[in-house]
BANUNU-339817 format. One line per field, with one value per residue (C-alpha): x, y, z. Coordinates in Angstrom, 1 decimal, decimal comma, padded with zeros to 4 digits. Layout:
X	c(X; ...)
Y	c(Y; ...)
Z	c(Z; ...)
! end
This chain:
X	c(-019,9; -020,3; -018,6; -021,8; -021,8; -019,2; -021,3; -024,6; -026,6; -029,5; -031,6; -034,7; -037,7; -040,8; -042,8; -040,2; -036,4; -034,6; -031,7; -029,3; -026,7; -023,9; -021,0; -018,2; -020,5; -023,3; -026,6; -027,2; -030,2; -032,7; -035,6; -037,5; -038,0; -040,1; -038,8; -038,8; -036,7; -034,2; -033,9; -032,6; -030,2; -028,9; -028,4; -026,5; -024,3; -023,3; -022,4; -020,3; -018,7; -018,0; -019,9; -021,8; -025,4; -026,7; -025,1; -027,8; -027,0; -023,3; -021,6; -019,7; -017,2; -015,3; -013,0; -012,2; -011,2; -013,4; -012,7; -015,5; -014,9; -011,1; -011,5; -010,0; -012,2; -011,8; -015,1; -015,9; -019,1; -020,5; -023,6; -024,8; -027,7; -030,6; -033,7; -034,9; -033,2; -029,7; -028,3; -026,1; -023,2; -021,4; -018,4; -016,3; -012,9; -010,6; -007,2; -004,2; -003,7; -005,1; -002,8; 000,2; -000,6; -001,1; 002,3; 003,9; 002,3; 003,4; 007,0; 007,0; 005,5; 008,1; 010,9; 009,6; 009,1; 012,7; 014,1; 012,1; 013,2; 016,8; 016,7; 015,0; 017,5; 020,4; 018,8; 018,4; 022,1; 022,9; 020,6; 022,7; 025,9; 024,9; 023,4; 026,4; 028,8; 026,6; 025,9; 029,4; 031,6; 033,5; 037,0; 038,6; 039,6; 035,9; 035,4; 038,7; 036,7; 035,4; 038,8; 040,0; 037,4; 039,1; 036,5; 037,9; 037,4; 035,5; 033,1; 032,3; 029,4; 027,9; 028,4; 026,7; 023,7; 023,5; 023,8; 021,2; 018,8; 019,2; 018,9; 016,0; 014,1; 014,3; 013,3; 010,3; 009,3; 009,4; 007,5; 004,9; 004,3; 003,7; 001,5; -000,7; -000,9; -002,1; -004,3; -006,2; -006,4; -008,0; -010,5; -011,4; -011,6; -015,2; -016,6; -017,1; -013,3; -012,8; -009,4; -008,0; -009,3; -008,0; -004,5; -004,4; -005,5; -002,8; -000,1; -001,3; -001,1; 002,3; 003,8; 002,3; 004,1; 007,4; 007,1; 006,5; 009,4; 011,7; 010,7; 011,4; 014,8; 015,6; 014,9; 017,0; 019,9; 019,8; 019,8; 022,7; 024,7; 024,2; 025,6; 028,7; 032,0; 034,3; 036,6; 039,2; 039,5; 040,0; 042,5; 045,6; 045,6; 043,3; 045,3; 043,8; 045,5; 043,4; 043,9; 042,4; 041,4; 039,1; 038,0; 036,5; 034,9; 031,2; 031,7; 033,8; 033,3; 035,7; 036,7; 037,8; 039,9; 041,7; 045,4; 046,7; 049,9; 052,5; 055,2; 055,6; 053,0; 052,4; 052,5; 050,4; 049,1; 047,5; 047,3; 045,1; 046,0; 043,0; 043,7; 040,2; 040,0; 043,4; 042,3; 039,1; 041,1; 043,5; 040,5; 039,1; 042,4; 041,8; 044,4; 043,6; 045,7; 046,8; 048,6; 050,1; 053,7; 054,3; 057,7; 057,6; 061,2; 062,3; 059,4; 057,7; 054,0; 052,2; 048,4; 045,6; 043,5; 043,7; 043,5; 046,4; 046,3; 049,8; 050,7; 053,6; 055,0; 058,2; 059,7; 061,1; 060,9; 059,2; 059,8; 056,8; 056,8; 054,3; 054,6; 051,6; 051,5; 049,0; 047,7; 046,1; 043,3; 045,8; 047,2; 050,4; 052,0; 053,8; 055,0; 054,1; 055,6; 052,9; 054,2; 052,9; 052,8; 053,5; 056,3; 055,3; 057,4; 056,7; 058,7; 056,9; 055,5; 052,7; 052,7; 049,3; 049,1; 045,9; 044,9; 042,1; 039,9; 038,2; 034,9; 036,6; 036,5; 039,7; 041,7; 044,4; 047,5; 048,9; 052,6; 053,9; 057,5; 058,8; 057,2; 058,5; 061,1; 058,3; 057,2; 053,8; 051,2; 047,6; 045,1; 041,4; 038,7; 035,3; 033,2; 034,9; 036,7; 037,1; 039,3; 042,5; 042,0; 045,8; 049,1; 051,7; 053,7; 051,7; 048,0; 045,9; 042,2; 040,2; 037,6; 036,8; 036,2; 033,5; 032,6; 034,4; 035,4; 037,9; 041,0; 042,7; 046,3; 047,3; 050,9; 051,1; 053,9; 054,1; 050,4; 049,1; 045,5; 045,3; 042,1; 043,0; 044,3; 047,5; 046,4; 043,2; 043,1; 040,1; 039,8; 037,5; 037,4; 036,8; 039,5; 040,5; 038,7; 036,1; 036,6; 034,5; 033,2; 029,8; 028,8; 025,5; 023,7; 021,0; 017,7; 017,3; 013,6; 013,8; 016,7; 015,8; 015,9; 019,2; 020,4; 023,1; 025,3; 028,5; 031,4; 035,0; 034,3; 037,4; 036,7; 039,1; 038,0; 038,3; 036,1; 033,1; 030,8; 029,0; 025,6; 023,9; 024,0; 022,3; 021,7; 020,9; 019,5; 017,7; 017,4; 015,7; 017,1; 017,1; 018,3; 019,4; 020,5; 022,9; 024,8; 027,3; 031,1; 032,8; 030,7; 029,0; 025,8; 022,3; 021,1; 019,1; 016,8; 015,9; 013,9; 015,2; 012,8; 015,1; 018,0; 021,4; 024,1; 022,9; 024,6; 024,7; 026,0; 026,1; 027,1; 028,4; 028,2; 029,9; 029,1; 031,7; 029,6; 032,3; 030,8; 032,1; 030,5; 031,4; 029,7; 029,6; 028,2; 026,7; 025,3; 021,8; 021,6; 018,4; 018,3; 016,0; 015,8; 015,8; 013,1; 015,2; 018,8; 021,3; 021,3; 024,6; 025,1; 027,8; 027,2; 023,5; 023,1; 022,1; 024,4; 022,8; 025,8; 025,4; 025,4; 023,8; 023,9; 021,1; 022,4; 025,7; 024,5; 027,2; 027,3; 029,7; 030,4; 032,5; 034,4; 034,3; 036,9; 039,5; 038,8; 035,1; 032,8; 030,5; 027,3; 025,7; 022,1; 020,3; 016,9; 015,1; 016,4; 013,6; 013,1; 010,7; 009,6; 007,5; 008,2; 011,8; 012,8; 016,2; 018,1; 021,6; 023,9; 027,6; 029,8; 033,3; 034,6; 037,9; 036,9; 039,4; 037,1; 036,9; 033,5; 034,1; 030,5; 027,2; 023,7; 024,0; 024,6; 028,2; 030,2; 033,3; 036,1; 037,5; 040,9; 043,4; 043,9; 042,9; 039,8; 037,6; 035,6; 032,8; 031,0; 027,5; 026,4; 022,7; 021,2; 017,4; 015,5; 012,3; 009,5; 008,1; 011,4; 014,3; 016,7; 016,0; 018,5; 019,3; 022,4; 022,7; 026,0; 026,3; 029,5; 030,2; 033,1; 034,2; 036,4; 038,2; 039,3; 041,6; 040,1; 042,1; 039,8; 037,7; 035,7; 034,0; 031,7; 030,2; 027,4; 026,1; 023,5; 023,0; 019,2; 016,9; 014,9; 015,9; 017,6; 020,5; 024,3; 025,7; 029,1; 030,9; 033,9; 035,8; 039,0; 038,8; 038,9; 042,0; 043,4; 046,0; 049,5; 048,2; 047,6; 044,4; 045,2; 041,7; 038,2; 035,4; 031,8; 028,7; 026,0; 023,3; 021,8; 023,7; 026,8; 030,1; 033,3; 036,7; 037,2; 039,3; 038,7; 036,7; 034,1; 032,4; 029,8; 027,4; 023,9; 020,8; 017,6; 015,2; 013,7; 014,6; 016,4; 019,9; 022,2; 025,6; 028,5; 032,2; 034,9; 038,5; 041,6; 044,8; 048,4; 048,4; 045,3; 043,0; 039,4; 037,1; 033,6; 030,9; 027,5; 025,3; 021,8; 020,9; 017,2; 016,2; 012,7; 010,7; 009,9; 006,2; 003,9; 003,4; 002,3; 003,5; 002,7; 004,8; 004,2; 006,2; 003,4; 000,8; -001,3; -001,3; -003,2; -005,0; -002,8; 000,2; 002,3; 002,5; 004,9; 003,4; 006,2; 006,0; 009,7; 009,1; 006,9; 008,3; 010,3; 009,2; 006,2; 004,5; 002,4; 001,2; -002,3; -002,8; -006,4; -006,3; -010,1; -011,1; -011,5; -007,8; -005,5; -001,8; 000,3; 003,7; 005,7; 006,1; 003,7; 003,4; -000,2; -002,1; -005,7; -008,0; -010,6; -010,2; -011,3; -009,9; -009,0; -008,5; -005,5; -005,2; -002,2; -002,7; 000,3; 000,1; 003,0; 004,8; 003,5; 000,0; -000,7; -002,4; -001,7; -003,0; -002,4; -004,4; -003,5; -005,6; -004,6; -006,0; -006,3; -007,1; -007,8; -004,7; -004,2)
Y	c(-175,4; -176,2; -173,0; -171,6; -168,7; -167,3; -165,0; -165,5; -162,8; -164,0; -160,9; -161,3; -159,1; -158,6; -161,4; -163,4; -163,9; -162,8; -164,9; -163,5; -165,6; -163,6; -164,3; -161,7; -159,1; -159,6; -161,1; -164,3; -165,7; -164,6; -166,3; -166,2; -168,5; -168,5; -167,1; -170,4; -171,9; -169,1; -169,8; -173,3; -172,0; -169,3; -171,7; -174,2; -171,4; -170,3; -173,8; -174,5; -171,0; -171,5; -168,3; -167,6; -168,8; -166,7; -163,5; -161,7; -158,0; -157,9; -158,4; -161,6; -162,8; -166,1; -167,6; -171,3; -173,7; -176,4; -179,2; -180,1; -182,8; -182,3; -178,6; -176,6; -173,6; -170,7; -169,8; -166,4; -166,0; -162,8; -162,0; -158,5; -157,5; -155,9; -154,7; -157,9; -160,1; -161,0; -160,7; -163,6; -163,2; -166,2; -166,1; -168,9; -168,7; -171,5; -172,0; -174,3; -174,6; -171,2; -169,6; -171,5; -170,2; -166,7; -166,8; -168,1; -165,4; -162,8; -164,0; -164,0; -160,6; -159,2; -160,8; -159,3; -155,9; -156,1; -157,0; -154,3; -151,7; -152,7; -152,6; -149,2; -147,9; -149,1; -147,5; -144,2; -144,4; -144,9; -141,9; -139,7; -141,0; -140,5; -137,1; -135,9; -137,0; -135,6; -132,2; -131,6; -133,0; -130,1; -131,4; -134,7; -135,2; -135,3; -138,5; -140,3; -142,8; -144,4; -144,4; -146,4; -149,0; -149,4; -147,3; -145,3; -141,5; -141,6; -144,1; -142,4; -140,5; -143,5; -145,5; -142,8; -142,9; -146,7; -146,6; -144,0; -145,8; -149,1; -147,5; -145,2; -147,8; -150,3; -147,7; -146,6; -150,2; -150,9; -147,7; -148,5; -151,9; -150,4; -147,7; -150,4; -152,5; -149,6; -148,3; -151,6; -151,9; -148,5; -149,4; -152,9; -152,3; -152,1; -148,8; -150,1; -150,4; -146,6; -146,5; -149,3; -147,6; -144,2; -145,5; -147,3; -144,1; -142,0; -144,5; -144,7; -140,9; -140,9; -143,4; -141,6; -138,4; -140,2; -141,9; -138,6; -136,9; -139,8; -139,6; -135,9; -136,3; -139,0; -136,7; -133,9; -136,3; -137,7; -134,2; -133,2; -136,3; -135,6; -132,1; -133,2; -132,3; -134,7; -135,9; -137,2; -133,8; -132,2; -134,9; -133,2; -130,1; -128,1; -128,8; -131,1; -132,4; -133,7; -135,4; -132,6; -134,9; -136,9; -133,8; -132,1; -135,3; -135,7; -139,4; -139,3; -137,8; -135,5; -138,4; -140,4; -137,6; -137,0; -138,1; -139,6; -141,3; -139,0; -141,5; -143,3; -141,3; -142,3; -139,6; -138,0; -136,2; -132,8; -131,9; -129,4; -127,9; -126,7; -124,4; -123,1; -124,9; -123,4; -119,9; -120,2; -121,4; -118,4; -116,0; -117,3; -116,2; -112,7; -113,1; -112,1; -113,8; -111,3; -113,7; -117,2; -117,7; -121,3; -122,7; -125,9; -126,9; -123,3; -122,2; -119,3; -119,0; -116,0; -116,0; -114,7; -117,7; -120,5; -123,1; -124,0; -126,4; -127,5; -130,0; -132,2; -133,1; -135,1; -137,8; -136,1; -135,6; -132,2; -130,2; -128,0; -125,2; -122,4; -119,0; -116,9; -113,1; -112,1; -109,0; -108,8; -106,5; -103,7; -104,0; -105,5; -107,6; -110,9; -113,9; -117,5; -120,6; -123,3; -126,7; -130,1; -129,4; -132,8; -133,3; -135,0; -138,0; -139,0; -142,2; -143,7; -142,6; -143,9; -142,3; -141,7; -141,3; -140,2; -140,5; -138,4; -140,1; -138,3; -138,2; -136,5; -139,6; -140,8; -143,9; -144,2; -146,1; -146,5; -147,3; -148,3; -149,3; -147,1; -149,4; -152,6; -153,0; -153,8; -157,4; -157,4; -154,8; -155,4; -153,2; -153,1; -151,5; -150,1; -152,9; -155,6; -154,2; -157,7; -159,4; -157,9; -156,8; -156,7; -157,5; -156,3; -153,1; -151,3; -151,4; -150,6; -150,7; -151,9; -149,2; -145,8; -143,4; -140,8; -140,3; -140,3; -143,8; -145,3; -147,5; -148,8; -149,9; -152,3; -153,2; -156,8; -157,1; -158,9; -158,3; -161,2; -160,7; -157,0; -155,4; -151,8; -150,0; -148,0; -145,6; -144,5; -142,9; -140,9; -141,3; -139,0; -137,8; -134,2; -134,1; -130,5; -128,9; -127,1; -125,2; -122,6; -121,5; -121,2; -117,8; -116,7; -113,8; -113,6; -111,8; -108,7; -109,4; -113,2; -114,8; -118,2; -116,9; -117,4; -116,6; -118,9; -118,6; -120,0; -117,6; -117,6; -120,3; -121,6; -123,7; -124,4; -122,7; -125,8; -127,7; -125,6; -123,4; -124,3; -125,7; -126,8; -126,1; -128,7; -127,6; -129,9; -127,9; -129,7; -132,8; -130,6; -130,8; -127,5; -127,5; -124,3; -124,0; -121,3; -120,7; -117,9; -118,5; -118,6; -116,2; -116,5; -118,6; -117,4; -116,8; -119,5; -118,5; -120,9; -120,6; -123,1; -124,9; -125,0; -123,1; -124,6; -126,2; -126,9; -129,0; -127,3; -128,9; -128,0; -130,0; -128,2; -129,7; -128,1; -128,6; -131,4; -133,3; -132,8; -132,8; -131,9; -131,5; -129,5; -129,2; -126,5; -126,4; -123,1; -122,1; -120,7; -118,7; -117,2; -113,5; -110,7; -107,2; -104,0; -101,4; -098,5; -097,2; -096,0; -092,3; -090,4; -087,0; -084,6; -082,0; -083,1; -082,4; -085,3; -086,0; -085,7; -086,9; -090,6; -093,2; -096,6; -099,7; -102,0; -105,0; -105,1; -103,4; -100,8; -097,2; -094,6; -091,4; -088,9; -085,7; -086,3; -083,9; -084,9; -084,0; -084,7; -086,8; -088,9; -090,3; -093,5; -094,1; -097,5; -096,5; -096,9; -100,3; -102,8; -106,0; -106,2; -109,6; -108,8; -112,2; -111,2; -108,6; -107,0; -108,7; -107,3; -105,0; -105,8; -103,0; -103,7; -100,1; -100,9; -103,9; -106,0; -108,9; -107,4; -106,5; -103,0; -102,1; -104,0; -102,8; -099,1; -096,4; -095,3; -092,1; -092,4; -089,9; -089,1; -087,9; -089,6; -088,9; -092,5; -094,1; -095,8; -099,0; -099,8; -103,1; -103,3; -106,9; -107,2; -110,3; -110,8; -113,4; -115,1; -114,0; -117,6; -119,5; -118,1; -120,5; -119,1; -116,3; -114,5; -112,3; -109,3; -107,4; -103,8; -102,0; -098,3; -096,8; -093,4; -091,3; -088,5; -085,1; -082,6; -079,1; -075,9; -074,6; -076,8; -075,0; -077,4; -075,9; -078,4; -077,0; -078,9; -077,2; -078,6; -078,5; -077,9; -075,5; -072,0; -070,9; -073,1; -073,0; -073,9; -075,3; -074,5; -076,5; -075,4; -077,3; -079,5; -076,5; -075,9; -073,8; -075,5; -074,1; -071,1; -071,6; -070,2; -067,6; -066,2; -067,6; -065,1; -066,2; -064,3; -065,8; -063,9; -062,4; -059,1; -060,6; -061,2; -062,2; -063,7; -067,0; -070,1; -072,9; -074,7; -072,3; -074,0; -071,5; -069,0; -068,5; -068,3; -067,1; -066,6; -069,3; -068,7; -070,2; -068,7; -068,6; -068,9; -067,6; -068,6; -066,5; -067,6; -065,4; -067,0; -066,1; -064,2; -062,2; -064,0; -064,5; -067,4; -067,9; -070,6; -070,6; -073,2; -073,0; -073,6; -074,2; -073,6; -074,0; -072,4; -074,5; -075,6; -073,8; -076,5; -076,5; -079,4; -080,3; -082,5; -083,2; -084,5; -087,0; -088,6; -089,6; -088,0; -087,9; -084,7; -081,9; -083,3; -080,6; -081,4; -079,6; -078,6; -078,0; -076,3; -076,6; -078,7; -076,1; -073,9; -070,8; -067,2; -067,3; -064,1; -065,4; -068,6; -069,5; -072,6; -073,9; -076,5; -077,2; -076,4; -072,6; -072,0; -070,5; -069,6; -067,5; -068,9; -071,0; -073,9; -073,6; -076,0; -076,9; -079,3; -080,4; -080,6; -083,0; -086,4; -086,3; -086,6; -083,1; -082,0; -079,5; -077,1; -075,0; -072,0; -070,3; -066,8; -066,5; -063,4; -064,1; -063,7; -067,5; -069,3; -073,0; -075,3; -078,7; -080,8; -083,5; -085,5; -085,6; -088,3; -087,2; -089,8; -089,8; -089,8; -093,1)
Z	c(-007,1; -010,8; -011,7; -013,1; -010,7; -008,4; -006,1; -004,3; -002,4; -000,2; 000,7; 002,9; 002,1; 004,2; 002,6; 000,7; 000,3; -002,9; -004,1; -006,8; -008,6; -010,2; -012,5; -012,7; -011,0; -013,5; -012,3; -014,2; -012,4; -009,7; -007,8; -004,5; -001,6; 001,6; 004,8; 006,7; 004,0; 004,4; 008,1; 007,4; 004,8; 007,1; 010,0; 007,9; 006,4; 009,9; 010,9; 007,8; 008,1; 011,8; 012,6; 015,7; 015,3; 018,2; 016,9; 014,8; 015,4; 014,4; 011,0; 010,7; 008,0; 007,5; 004,8; 004,3; 001,6; 000,2; -002,3; -004,7; -007,5; -007,4; -007,6; -004,7; -003,9; -001,5; 000,1; 001,5; 003,6; 005,1; 007,1; 007,5; 009,8; 008,1; 010,0; 011,8; 009,3; 008,1; 004,5; 003,4; 000,9; -000,5; -002,9; -004,4; -006,2; -007,6; -006,2; -006,7; -010,4; -011,1; -008,6; -010,0; -013,5; -012,1; -010,4; -013,6; -015,6; -013,1; -013,2; -017,1; -017,1; -014,7; -016,8; -020,0; -018,3; -017,0; -020,4; -022,1; -019,6; -019,9; -023,7; -023,6; -021,1; -023,3; -026,3; -024,5; -023,6; -027,3; -028,0; -025,7; -027,2; -030,8; -030,2; -028,2; -031,0; -033,8; -032,3; -030,9; -033,6; -035,1; -035,6; -036,4; -032,8; -031,9; -033,9; -033,0; -031,0; -034,2; -035,8; -032,8; -033,7; -037,1; -038,9; -041,8; -041,5; -044,8; -043,3; -040,0; -041,2; -042,9; -039,8; -037,7; -040,2; -039,9; -036,2; -035,7; -038,1; -036,1; -032,6; -033,4; -035,5; -032,6; -030,1; -032,1; -032,7; -028,9; -028,1; -030,8; -029,2; -025,8; -027,4; -029,1; -025,9; -023,7; -026,5; -026,8; -023,0; -022,8; -025,6; -024,4; -020,6; -019,4; -018,2; -014,6; -014,2; -014,5; -012,7; -014,9; -018,1; -017,0; -016,3; -019,7; -021,5; -019,7; -020,6; -024,2; -024,5; -022,8; -025,2; -028,2; -027,1; -026,5; -029,9; -031,6; -029,8; -030,7; -034,3; -034,4; -032,7; -035,3; -038,2; -036,5; -035,9; -039,4; -041,0; -038,7; -039,6; -043,3; -042,8; -041,0; -042,6; -044,4; -041,7; -044,1; -045,7; -042,3; -041,1; -042,5; -040,4; -042,5; -045,7; -048,4; -051,4; -054,3; -057,7; -059,7; -062,6; -060,3; -058,4; -061,5; -062,7; -061,9; -061,6; -058,5; -055,1; -053,2; -051,0; -054,0; -055,2; -051,9; -051,9; -048,6; -049,8; -051,5; -052,2; -055,5; -057,3; -060,9; -063,6; -065,2; -062,2; -061,7; -058,0; -056,3; -052,9; -050,9; -047,9; -047,3; -043,9; -043,0; -044,1; -041,9; -038,9; -039,2; -039,5; -036,3; -034,7; -036,2; -038,9; -042,4; -045,1; -047,7; -050,1; -050,4; -051,7; -053,0; -053,6; -055,7; -056,5; -056,6; -058,8; -056,9; -057,3; -055,7; -055,3; -053,1; -053,7; -051,0; -053,8; -056,1; -059,1; -060,2; -063,0; -061,9; -065,4; -064,7; -062,6; -059,5; -055,8; -055,6; -052,5; -051,7; -049,2; -048,4; -046,8; -046,0; -045,4; -042,7; -041,1; -037,7; -036,6; -036,0; -039,6; -038,4; -041,1; -040,5; -042,4; -041,4; -042,8; -043,1; -042,0; -042,9; -046,7; -048,2; -050,8; -054,0; -055,1; -058,7; -059,2; -062,1; -065,5; -067,6; -071,1; -072,7; -076,5; -078,1; -081,7; -083,2; -085,8; -088,7; -086,9; -083,9; -081,7; -080,2; -079,5; -076,8; -076,0; -072,5; -072,2; -068,8; -069,9; -067,2; -064,7; -066,3; -063,5; -061,2; -060,9; -062,6; -063,7; -064,5; -066,5; -065,7; -067,7; -066,7; -068,3; -066,2; -063,1; -061,6; -064,2; -065,7; -069,3; -070,1; -068,4; -071,0; -071,2; -073,9; -073,5; -076,6; -075,6; -078,6; -078,0; -079,3; -076,4; -077,0; -073,3; -070,0; -068,8; -066,3; -066,7; -063,6; -063,1; -060,3; -059,4; -058,2; -055,6; -052,2; -051,6; -053,7; -052,9; -052,6; -053,8; -054,2; -057,4; -057,7; -060,4; -062,0; -065,5; -066,7; -070,5; -072,4; -076,0; -074,8; -072,2; -072,5; -075,4; -073,4; -070,1; -068,3; -064,9; -063,3; -062,1; -060,4; -059,0; -056,3; -056,8; -054,6; -053,9; -053,4; -051,6; -053,1; -056,7; -058,4; -062,0; -063,4; -066,5; -067,9; -068,2; -069,4; -071,9; -073,7; -076,8; -079,7; -082,9; -084,9; -082,4; -083,4; -081,3; -078,1; -079,2; -076,0; -072,3; -070,1; -066,5; -063,6; -060,7; -057,8; -060,1; -062,7; -066,2; -068,1; -071,8; -073,3; -077,0; -078,0; -081,2; -080,6; -080,9; -077,5; -075,5; -072,2; -072,0; -071,7; -068,1; -066,4; -063,5; -060,8; -057,5; -054,9; -052,6; -049,5; -048,0; -047,5; -049,8; -053,3; -056,1; -059,5; -062,6; -066,3; -069,3; -072,4; -075,8; -078,9; -082,5; -082,7; -080,2; -077,5; -074,0; -070,6; -067,2; -064,1; -060,8; -058,2; -054,6; -053,6; -050,2; -050,3; -047,1; -045,7; -046,3; -045,1; -046,5; -044,6; -045,2; -044,0; -043,9; -041,3; -040,5; -040,6; -039,0; -038,1; -035,4; -035,2; -038,9; -041,1; -044,1; -047,5; -049,6; -048,8; -051,5; -050,7; -053,0; -052,1; -054,0; -052,0; -048,8; -049,0; -047,9; -049,4; -047,5; -049,4; -048,3; -044,6; -043,2; -040,6; -036,9; -037,3; -035,1; -037,3; -035,6; -037,0; -035,9; -036,4; -034,9; -038,2; -039,1; -039,6; -041,5; -044,4; -042,9; -039,9; -038,3; -037,7; -035,1; -034,5; -031,7; -031,8; -033,8; -033,6; -034,8; -036,3; -036,5; -038,1; -040,2; -038,3; -037,3; -033,8; -032,3; -030,9; -029,8; -029,4; -030,1; -029,4; -032,0; -032,4; -032,8; -034,9; -034,4; -037,8; -036,6; -038,9; -042,6; -043,7; -045,3; -042,7; -043,1; -040,6; -040,6; -039,1; -038,3; -037,7; -036,0; -036,5; -034,5; -035,5; -033,1; -032,7; -033,0; -031,0; -032,6; -036,1; -036,4; -039,7; -040,0; -042,3; -042,9; -044,2; -045,0; -044,5; -046,5; -045,4; -047,6; -045,8; -047,2; -045,6; -046,1; -046,1; -043,4; -041,1; -038,4; -035,9; -033,3; -030,8; -028,6; -025,5; -023,3; -019,8; -020,4; -023,3; -021,1; -020,1; -017,9; -018,7; -019,1; -022,5; -023,2; -026,5; -028,0; -031,0; -030,3; -033,4; -035,7; -037,8; -040,6; -042,7; -042,2; -040,2; -036,4; -034,8; -032,1; -031,3; -030,9; -030,9; -029,9; -030,9; -028,7; -030,5; -027,4; -027,8; -026,2; -028,1; -026,4; -027,0; -025,2; -025,3; -027,8; -025,1; -023,6; -020,7; -019,5; -021,0; -019,4; -021,5; -019,8; -022,8; -024,9; -028,6; -031,6; -031,4; -034,4; -032,7; -034,7; -034,3; -035,7; -035,6; -036,2; -037,4; -036,8; -040,2; -039,0; -041,4; -040,2; -040,8; -039,5; -039,1; -037,5; -035,8; -034,4; -030,7; -029,8; -026,2; -025,0; -022,3; -019,3; -019,3; -016,8; -014,1; -010,5; -008,4; -004,7; -002,5; 001,2; 004,1; 005,0; 002,8; 005,9; 009,3; 012,6; 013,8; 015,1; 013,3; 011,4; 007,7; 005,3; 001,9; -000,6; -004,1; -004,9; -008,0; -009,5; -012,3; -011,6; -012,2; -009,9; -008,9; -005,9; -004,2; -002,9; -000,8; 000,0; 002,8; 002,3; 005,9; 005,4; 006,0; 003,4; 003,0; 000,6; 001,6; -001,0; 001,4; 004,4; 007,4; 008,6; 010,9; 010,9; 013,9; 012,5; 010,8; 007,1; 003,6; 002,5; -001,1; -000,9; -003,8; -004,9; -007,3; -008,8; -010,4; -012,8; -014,1; -017,6; -016,2; -016,5; -013,7; -013,0; -010,3; -008,6; -006,2; -003,7; -001,2; 002,4; 004,8; 008,4; 011,1; 014,9; 017,1; 018,8)
! end
C-alpha cells in the first residue's frame, strides 16, 4: 500500500510459507511465516476479494479497486491450488491520475507521429517531383513549370539545387532522429523484454538503411542538377546569340554574355551566333549540315562552322538570315531556311578612344554624345558599382588600365528606380594584342592523360615575344616560360582525376607585360582500347593489304575491285580492360547515321564504282555495373578500283563431307569492254566441262583438296583464268544405334535402326545379348525375359575399319 512493492506471492511449503515482495518483477524482500498464520491471511484475502472460501481445488481470480491515503489502486488477486495448499498472488497498480497522464501522453504521441508521417510523406512527394524533373528535363518545355512561378530560366538550376538541399536535409534530419530514438531504445531496453528489444533493433536498422539510401539519392540528384543544360541558352529554338566580348572574358559566365533583347543595341558590339544546338537537333533527324550561308545586310558569309562571330560596326538595323545546305542519309541535298534568326538594331553609339602611354599602359575616353538625346545617362566603375561615377557626355576615367576591368552605362528614363545596366564595357590594356587557340591531344595508353599547347598565336612584333604561359587545369597552376617569337607553346601534359567536362584556361604574357586569358571546356570521355582488329576477307581469303591507324581507329582498304563481296568479321574484338565485355555492335554501312545491322558480322557488296565508308559502333558494358556503358567507334574506308579483268569464283558446297554437291557462281566476273561468252570449269577430278556462269551441281565423292580452275572466253576469243581451292573431308567412321522403344515389355517387337551410321558399310553385326544375333541393317527383335540388355552394333567398313556402338534396352514383365 505504501508503493514500496507492487506484487506479492505467498507460497506455502511443507513446513513453512514463503512470502516474496516484488517491485517491477524484481524480488526486493523475502521472509517466512508459519502455516497457521498463512491460513488467516488466505481466509481474509478470499473475503476481501469476494472469492469462494470453500473452493480449494479450483483456480480463482478477482479484480477490484481500493483507495488508500487518497491513492486509487487497482488490486488483482489470484489463488492457484498447489498440492494440498493454495498459492496466493496479489498485485496493486495506481489508477486515476496515472491513467490520465498516460492517455494524455498517448494522444500527444499519436499527434507527433501523425505530424511526422505527414511531413515525411510530403517530403517523399517532393523527392518524386524533384527527381522526375531532374532526370527527365531535356528541353526548355520540361522546366516551363518553374518559369510560370516567375523564376528566371537562368535561375532554375540554382532553384533546384536549393530545393533539393532543403528537402533532402530535412528528410535526413527527421530520419536521423528516428534512427537515434530506436537505436537508444534497442540499447537501453532490458534483456528480459526480448520482443521490445528486437523490434527496436529492426526499426533502427531500417531507418539506417533508409537514411543511407536518401543520402545517396541526394548526391545523385545534386550531381545531375549540376550537369543540367543552360535553359536560357536553349530557349531560342537552339539558336544562341552572345556578346562575344563578354563570352571570351574569364570574368563573365556564358549566361551573362547571352543577348535576349536585340532592339536599341549600343555599339561597339561583336556578336557571336552559336548554332551547335541546332546542328545536333538536325543530326538527330538524320540530316547532316554541309555548310551555313549567312546573309547580313546583303553580305554573304559561307562557313561550315556552326559558330559565326560578326562585328557590327555602324548604326543600322541589320537584317540577318541563314540558309543551311543539308544532306540526308541517301545523300540527297536540300536547302533549308532557318527561321527565328534575330535582326540586330544598333541605334546608339558610344565612341571609345584609347591612348597608349610610354610604359605601354593605356588611358581611355568614352564619348556618348550620340546618346545625348536621351534624358540622362550614368556611368559606373568597378570600384563602386552602386554610385554613378559620372553623368556627362564625355567620360574620362582618372585611371590607368593595366588589367581587364568593367565600366557600366545606365540610361535613366521612365524607370526611375531601375537596377539593371544598359551597356557593359570591358576595358583592358591588352584588348587585342594577343590571340591564340588551345589545342590538345589524348594519350593512346591513358584516356585521362591529355597534352595541351597554345597554337596559332598572333602577337604584334613591337609588343615583344610571348614570355610566359600560365595554365590552370583542375585548379592547378602550371607556369611555363618560353622565349621564341610567335610560335606555338611548349606542350603541357596533365592526367585528369575524373571523366566529364573539364575547364581549361591559359594566360599568356608577352615581354611588354600584356596579359590575356582564354578558357575552354573539353569533355573527357571514358575510353577503352581494343586488343585486336577486325578481319576482312574476300572469297574466304583474308586481306593482307589493310592499313590500321590505332590513334584514330581507322581502317584503310585499297584496291577493292567492283563486284566483290567483302566480309567483315568482329569475332576477335576484345577490350584490354577485362572488366568490360562487348554488348552490341551497331553497323552503319553507308555512314549515313542509320543503323543497318546489329551485332552480327556483315557482308558488303562492292557493286558500285564509289568509295565506301563503314562505321562500326561498339558498346562495351561493365561486368559489375550494367549502367556503365562505354562506346567505341571505328571507321572503315574502302577504296575501289575497276580492274581490266576481274574473275570472281564463289564456291558453296552443301556439306564439308563427301559425298556432296557443290555449287559454283562466276556471275560477278567481268572483262572490261569484252563480254564473256563461255565459262569452263576444271573440277580437278578429271572432269572439265563448259557450263553457265552459275553452275548449281557437281558431285564430289572423294575427300581431297581440289584446286578448282575457272576459264572464261570473251567475245574476242581471249581467255582468262583463275583458281580457288575447295577442301572436302571424309565423314568420320561412326556407328550409331537408334530404337523405336527405349523400354518395352516381353514379346514386344523393337526396331533397331542403324540409319545414322556412316555410309560405305560392308556388313552389319547385331548382338542382342541373349545369344541371338542379326546381320540385317535394321532388324526387328523381341525379348522373352525381363532384364536390362546391352545391345551392341558392329560395323565392318569398306576401308577395313571396324566401329561399334552400344545401347541399353530395359525389358519388363507384361502387365
